[in-house]
LUMFIZA-623156 format. One record per residue (C-alpha): x, y, z; residue in three letters. Coordinates in steps of 0.25 Angstrom, whole numbers, plus 2048, in hexadecimal, padded with zeros to 3 digits. Layout:
% LUMFIZA-623156
XYZALA;...
END
This chain:
% LUMFIZA-623156
89D84683BMET;8A484382DTHR;8A883B824ARG;8B2838818ALA;8A6830810GLU;89682C810PRO;891822819VAL;88D81880DTHR;88580B80CGLY;882803800ALA;8858107F9GLU;88E81D7F9PRO;88682A7FCVAL;88A8347F2THR;8858437EEGLY;88784E7E7ALA;89784F7EEGLU;89E8477F6PRO;89C847806VAL;8A984A80CTHR;8AA84C81AARG;8B884F821ALA;8BA84282BGLU;8B6834826PRO;8B082A82EVAL;8B181C82ATHR;8A681082BARG;8B0808834ALA;8B0814841GLU;8A5816849PRO;89C822845LEU;8A082D84FTHR;89983C854ARG;89F84585CALA;891844863GLU;888837865PRO;87A83A85DLEU;86F83B869THR;86083A866ARG;85E845870ALA;86784F867GLU;868851858PRO;87284E850LEU;87D85B84FTHR;88B85D849ARG;89486584AALA;897867839GLU;88D866830PRO;88B859828VAL;88685381CTHR;87884C81FPRO;87883E81CVAL;86D835818ASP;86682B821VAL;86881C81DTHR;85A81481EVAL;85E806820VAL;8537FC81CGLY;8547EE824LEU;84F7E181BASP;8417DE81FALA;8457D0819ALA;8507CE822GLY;85C7D0819ALA;8687D6820PRO;86A7E381EPRO;86C7EC813HIS;87C7ED810PRO;87C7FB812ALA;8777FC821LEU;8837FA826ALA;88B804821PRO;88180E824VAL;87E809831LEU;88C809837ALA;88E818832ALA;88081B838ALA;87E826844GLY;86F823846LEU;867817843VAL;858818843VAL;85180B842GLY;84680284AALA;84D7FA857ALA;84B7ED84EARG;8527F5842HIS;85C7F984ALEU;85E7EC850ALA;8617E6845ALA;86E7EE840VAL;87B7F0845PRO;8797FF84AVAL;88580784DPRO;88880985BALA;88C81785AASP;87F819852ALA;873820858ASP;866818858ILE;85781E855VAL;84D810857THR;84281584FLEU;833819857GLY;82F827854PRO;836829846LEU;83683884AALA;842836853PRO;84A82E849ALA;84783883DLEU;84E843848ARG;85A83B84AARG;85A83783BLEU;85A846837ALA;86584B841GLU;86E83F83CALA;86C84582DVAL;86F851832ASP;87B84E839ALA;88084682FGLY;87F839837VAL;87C82A82EPRO;86F826834ALA;86881982FVAL;85A814832VAL;856807831LEU;84980382CALA;8407F5827SER;8417EF819GLY;8417FD810ASP;83E809817PRO;83A80F80BGLY;82E80880BLEU;82480D813PHE;83080E81CGLY;83981A825ILE;83D820816VAL;832829815ARG;83382E823ARG;842831822LEU;841838816ARG;83384181CALA;83C846825ALA;84984781AGLY;85184181ELEU;85D83B811PRO;85C82C812LEU;86382180BARG;85B81580AVAL;85F80580AVAL;8517FE80BPRO;8517F080CALA;8487E4809VAL;8397EA80FSER;82F7E3819SER;8257E380BVAL;8307DE801ALA;8337D380DALA;8257D0810ALA;8237CD7FFPHE;82E7C47FDALA;8297BE80BARG;81D7B9804VAL;8237B77F6GLY;81B7C17EFLEU;81F7CC7E4PRO;81B7DB7E9TRP;81F7E27DDASP;80E7E47DDGLY;80A7E67EDALA;8077F37F3ALA;80E7F87FEVAL;80780180AVAL;80A801819THR;800803824ALA;80A80982EHIS;807815835GLY;7FA81782BARG;7EB81382AASP;7ED804826PRO;7E280681DARG;7E8809812THR;7F17FF814ALA;7E37F5815VAL;7DF7FA808ASN;7EA7F77FEALA;7EA7E8804CYS;7DB7EA7FFARG;7DE7F07F4ALA;7EB7EA7EDLEU;7EE7DA7EBPRO;7FC7DC7F3LEU;7FF7E77FEVAL;80B7E6809ALA;8087ED815VAL;8117F381DLEU;80A7F082CTHR;80B7F783AALA;8057F5846PRO;7F97F6847GLY;7F87F5837ALA;7FD7E8835GLY;7F87DA830ALA;7ED7D9839ALA;7E67E5836GLU;7E87E6826LEU;7E07D9826GLY;7D57DE82DALA;7D57E5822GLY;7D67DD817LEU;7CB7D281DILE;7C27D2810GLY;7CE7D3806TRP;7D47C87FFSER;7E27CA805ARG;7ED7C180BARG;7F67C8815LEU;8047C2815LEU;8097C8822VAL;8187CB824ALA;81E7CB831GLU;82A7CE837HIS;8337CE82ALEU;8427CB829GLY;8417C6839THR;8417B883EALA;8337BA842ALA;8307BD831GLU;8227B682EARG;8187BA824VAL;80A7B4823ARG;7FF7B5819ALA;7F17B8821VAL;7E17BB81BTHR;7DE7C9820ALA;7D57C382CGLU;7E27B9830GLN;7EB7C7832ALA;7E17CE839THR;7E17C3845ALA;7F27C2846GLU;7FA7CB84DTHR;8057CF844TRP;8137D4847ALA;8187E3843ASP;81D7E783BPRO;8197DE82FHIS;8167DF821VAL;8097DA81BLEU;8047D780ELEU;7F77D4808SER;7F77CD7FBVAL;7E97CA7F3ALA;7E37BD7F3ASP;7E37B67E5SER;7D57B87DCGLY;7D37BB7CFPRO;7DD7BD7C5ALA;7E77C97C8GLY;7E17CB7D7SER;7F07CB7DEGLY;7F87C47E4PRO;7F57B67EFTHR;7FD7AE7F9ASP;7F87A27F9ALA;8017987FFGLY;8077A2807PHE;80979F818ALA;80F7A3824GLU;81F7A3823SER;82B7A6829ARG;8387A6823PRO;8447A0826THR;84D7AC823ASP;84B7BB821ALA;84E7B8814GLY;8447AC810SER;8357AC809ARG;82A7A5811PRO;82779680CTHR;818796806ASP;81178B80CALA;80A7877FFGLY;81377F7F2PRO;81E7877EEALA;81C7967E9GLY;80E7947EFSER;8107A17F6GLY;8097B07F4PRO;8077B17E3THR;8027BE7DBLEU;7F67BA7D4ALA;7F57BA7C6GLY;8027B77BDSER;80D7C17BBALA;8087C47ACGLY;7FA7C57B1SER;7F07D27AEARG;7E27D27B4PRO;7D87D77AATHR;7CE7E17A9ASP;7BF7DD7A8ALA;7BA7E379AGLY;7C87E7795SER;7D37DE78AALA;7DE7DF791GLY;7E57E179FALA;7E97EB7A9ASP;7F77EE7A5PRO;7F97F37B2GLY;7F77E67BCTHR;7FF7D87BDVAL;7F87CC7C4GLY;7EF7D77CBGLY;7FD7E27CFMET;8007EC7C9ARG;80C7ED7C0VAL;80F7FC7C2ASP;8147F97D1ASN;8098027D5GLN;8017FA7DCPRO;7F58057E0ALA;7F980E7D3ALA;7EC8127CAALA;7E98087C1PRO;7F18067B4ALA;7E48047ADGLY;7DD8117B2GLY;7CE8137BBTRP;7C38177B7ALA;7C280B7AELEU;7B98097A2PRO;7AC8007A6GLU;7B17F679CSER;7BD7F47A6ARG;7B47EE7B1TYR;7A87E27B0ALA;79C7E87B3HIS;78D7E47B1ARG;7827EE7AAASP;78B7F87ADSER;78C7F87BBMET;7988007BCILE;79D80D7BFTHR;7A28157B3LYS;7AE8177B1SER;7AC8277B0GLU;7A68267BEVAL;7AF81B7C3ARG;7BB8267C1ALA;7B58327CALEU;7B08287D5VAL;7BE81F7D4VAL;7C582F7D6ALA;7BC8317E0ARG;7BE8247EALEU;7CD8297EAARG;7D08197E8PRO;7E08177ECARG;7E980C7F4LEU;7E580B803GLY;7D480E803ARG;7CA807800LEU;7BE8097F8ILE;7B28047F8TRP;7A88017EAASP;79B7FE7EEILE;7907F87E3GLY;79D7F87DDALA;7967F07CFGLY;7A27ED7C7SER;7AB7F37D2GLY;7B07FB7C9SER;7B28077D2VAL;7BA7FE7DCGLY;7C37F87D2ILE;7CB8057CDGLU;7CC80A7DBCYS;7D37FE7DFALA;7DC7FF7D3LEU;7DE80D7D8LEU;7E28047E4GLY;7D68057EFALA;7D17FC7F7ALA;7C47F87F2VAL;7B87F07F8LEU;7AC7F07EEALA;79D7EE7F3VAL;7947E57EAGLU;7857E07EBGLN;7857D97DEASP;78D7CC7E0PRO;78F7CC7D0GLU;7947DA7CFALA;79D7D57D9GLY;7A37CA7D0VAL;7A47D67C6THR;7AC7DF7D0ILE;7B57D27D3ARG;7B77CE7C5ALA;7BA7DF7C2ASN;7C47DF7CFALA;7CE7D57CAALA;7CC7D97BAALA;7D27E67C0HIS;7DB7DE7C9ALA;7D77E67D6VAL;7D37E17E4HIS;7C27E57E8VAL;7BD7DE7F4ARG;7AF7DD7F0LEU;7A27DC7FAVAL;7967D67F6THR;78A7DE7FCGLY;7807E87FCARG;7847F6802ALA;7847FC80CPRO;7837EB814ALA;78D7E980BALA;7997F5811LEU;7977F081FALA;7A67EC823GLY;7AD7F1819LEU;7B97F881APRO;7B980581BGLU;7BB80C80EPRO;7C281A80AASP;7B981D7FFALA;7AB8157F9VAL;7A68157EDPHE;7968127ECVAL;79280E7DFGLY;7848087E4GLY;77A8087EEGLY;7708127F5GLY;77281C7FFVAL;774811809ASP;78280E803VAL;78681B804LEU;78281D812ALA;789811818ALA;79681480DVAL;796821814VAL;79581D821ALA;7A4815821ARG;7A882481FARG;7B3821811PRO;7BA82E80FGLU;7B382C801ARG;7A78277FCVAL;7A28287ECVAL;7958247E6LEU;78F8247D8THR;7808277D6LEU;7788247CAALA;76A8297D2ALA;76A8397D3VAL;7608397DDASP;76B82F7E6ARG;77583C7E6VAL;7708447EFALA;76E83A7FBPRO;77C8347F9SER;7818417FAVAL;779845806GLY;77D83880DLEU;78E83B80ALEU;78C84A80FARG;78684581CALA;79183B820ALA;79A84881FGLY;7A084480FTYR;7A384F806THR;79A84C7F8VAL;79E8507EAGLU;79884C7DEGLY;7978497CFSER;78D8437C4GLN;79483D7B9LEU;79083D7ACSER;7988357A1ALA;795832793ALA;79E82A78AARG;7A282A77CLEU;797820774THR;79A81A765ASP;78E81C75CLEU;78E81574FPRO;79581D743GLY;7A182074CGLY;79982B752SER;79C82D762ILE;79283076EARG;79283377DLEU;78A828785ALA;78682D794ALA;78982579DTHR;77F8267ABASN;7838337B4PRO;78782F7C1VAL;7888377CEVAL;7958357D7VAL;7978397E3LEU;7A383B7EDTHR;7A483C7FDGLY;7B083F805GLU;7B183E812ARG;7B984C819PRO;
END
């Protein structure tokens, strides 16, 4: 098969040298072959040909017509790959071979054969196929691609509820452990989740019970059956949801800078694919972001604001990136009582050992001022602080709000207060005895970090961790800080030495 000109979409394909072929083929004539393409045998050609790109075209999740580039590439296609619903939505040429997506491996094989044989191939996908879509798998298979995206289901879902999403995290629960998606929703004020059967709004909602979150669930986007509903986590678990759907996790309103709300949003059904739902409340009463566009949360004990956040969301487009203001912050950045706070030198090692990141849940037991948990939250982790002193709980909430992070507080005495809490990935034990540590290791987190000021508690703690199968390492930290003396001199003032133990489960 030869052509005088390359197949063009919106723009012509160019290279270092023009592509020429002996025989022109025009779009007015159907694509012909000496032998039909069959699934049983690979494509073969009598003459070598120049490989062509696979065109991946997204079909609009908002229900808009296909991109204009689709018509010409589809008309010239010799192989069309897509899900049954996508194949039914476009005019596939009668002489094109069709692969209906199920398992991906056969489709990848057929696409590779088409590329090698110089047969134009089109892959149909949902929305933006580069956003948790088929583009990744096609690239991993070494296929040359041209991608024509449409509006993604995530963008369509945010548009339906009238929320900005430049500060949102987008995660997927498809084909992976849904706990990471749950923990992202626990940690961050605005998260979009691409769901999957068995990892949808009902399952994610069950994991968010106890967190102040409102869930917006968008089903059948871009179809006549489209529906977007606002539910609580408890309500989500009792519903049956159409697959696939998009879940938006939105933090309920709280202290200034604590995140977005969705007051006034009600179940809706658009009258056409491009319309947004009508809110049940007064005009403009749909979901909003707490805090004005120019507001900045202030840090406790500091004179200024953290330049990395606006209205509770980061302005550097990295909602789970390392905090702009750093970590292992000085004690003056936190409200605390009677110096009941983990010193910054110790906190730096403790946070490093806990390895907080997006998708992980950290317990902070005996939280005190909450500084360890707050710095884990600044690094993207979901945090659950356990503190028996109600007055300290007030301080923890104030510190979390000042640093614009979400920390769930459980007021109670460990180990009893740990019963029924969601499974942690790592635990910091900043207070309590051996009975607390025993209750923690019984939950089998990956890592356990504890700080001990009393030397006589080190050996029992090491023994307990090792008996539970943990590999243990420890360090004794002794810091001496510069302190001014009268007359302009300085001296070193020692802080109390602390032993930091880390248990890691193989």
